[in-house]
C-alpha positions in Angstrom: 0.0 0.0 0.0 1.6 3.3 -1.1 1.4 6.6 0.7 -0.5 8.1 -2.4 -3.1 5.3 -2.0 -3.6 6.0 1.6 -3.8 9.8 1.3 -6.3 9.7 -1.6 -8.4 7.3 0.3 -8.3 9.5 3.4 -9.6 12.5 1.3 -12.4 10.4 -0.2 -13.3 8.9 3.1 -13.6 12.4 4.7 -15.8 13.4 1.7 -17.9 10.2 2.2 -18.2 10.8 6.0 -19.4 14.4 5.4 -21.9 13.2 2.9 -23.4 10.8 5.4 -23.7 13.6 8.0 -25.6 15.7 5.4 -27.9 12.8 4.5 -28.7 11.6 8.0 -28.3 14.8 10.0 -29.0 17.7 7.6 -29.4 20.2 10.5 -25.7 19.5 11.5 -24.6 20.3 8.0 -26.8 23.5 7.9 -25.2 24.6 11.1 -21.7 23.8 9.9 -22.0 25.7 6.7 -24.2 28.5 8.1 -27.3 28.0 6.1 -30.9 27.4 7.0 -33.2 25.2 4.8 -36.8 26.2 4.5 -39.3 23.4 4.7 -39.2 20.0 3.1 -37.7 21.3 -0.1 -34.8 23.0 1.7 -34.1 19.9 3.8 -34.2 17.7 0.7 -31.7 20.1 -1.0 -29.2 19.8 1.8 -29.5 16.0 1.8 -29.2 15.9 -2.0 -26.5 18.4 -2.7 -24.3 18.1 0.4 -25.2 14.5 0.9 -26.1 12.8 -2.4 -23.6 14.5 -4.7 -20.6 14.0 -2.4 -21.8 10.4 -1.5 -21.8 9.5 -5.2 -18.4 10.9 -6.2 -16.7 9.8 -2.9 -18.1 6.3 -3.1 -17.1 6.0 -6.8 -13.5 7.1 -5.9 -13.3 4.6 -3.0 -14.7 1.7 -5.1 -12.9 2.4 -8.4 -9.6 3.4 -7.0 -9.1 5.4 -10.2 -6.6 8.2 -10.1 -8.7 10.4 -12.4 -11.8 10.0 -10.1 -9.7 11.1 -7.1 -8.4 14.0 -9.2 -12.0 15.1 -10.0 -13.0 14.9 -6.4 -9.9 16.8 -5.3 -10.4 19.4 -8.0 -13.9 20.0 -6.7 -12.6 20.6 -3.2 -9.8 22.8 -4.4 -12.2 24.8 -6.5 -14.4 25.3 -3.4 -11.4 26.4 -1.5 -10.3 28.9 -4.1 -13.8 30.4 -4.4 -14.0 30.7 -0.6 -10.6 32.4 -0.6 -11.9 34.9 -3.2 -14.9 35.7 -1.0 -12.4 36.5 1.8 -10.8 39.1 -0.5 -14.2 40.7 -1.3 -15.4 41.5 2.1 -16.6 38.1 3.5 -13.8 37.5 5.9 -14.6 35.5 9.0 -12.4 33.2 10.9 -14.8 30.3 9.9 -14.4 31.1 6.2 -10.6 31.3 6.6 -10.6 27.8 8.3 -12.9 26.6 5.5 -10.3 27.6 2.9 -7.7 25.4 4.6 -10.2 22.6 5.4 -11.3 22.3 1.7 -7.7 22.7 0.4 -6.5 19.9 2.7 -9.2 17.5 1.5 -8.6 18.5 -2.1 -4.8 18.1 -1.7 -5.2 14.6 -0.2 -7.4 13.5 -3.1 -5.0 14.8 -5.8 -1.7 13.4 -4.4 -1.3 11.1 -7.3 -0.3 14.0 -9.5 2.7 14.7 -7.3 4.2 11.2 -7.2 
């Protein structure tokens, strides 16, 4: 088992774990990302977007063990980190947003380790 294999799988497993939290405990996800869903449609949106989308791509990465799939998952996390960083520069600085930049970048970095080795 190589270090790349382990790191990519840690990134995908974190993604998978976060998706399960969103599916089974959407209120925890809402609180974590500072949003509030309205009614059944909003609750369904949190479960589908934060849960279902990430569940699908993380599970596919974990099952396929394909470097390209890990790269796609990691690129998504890194894109989120970059956009969050831009929001910091345009007046949306909070310590939580700053930590989000690092959190998303770390998960993304874990997932894309295969391009470095």
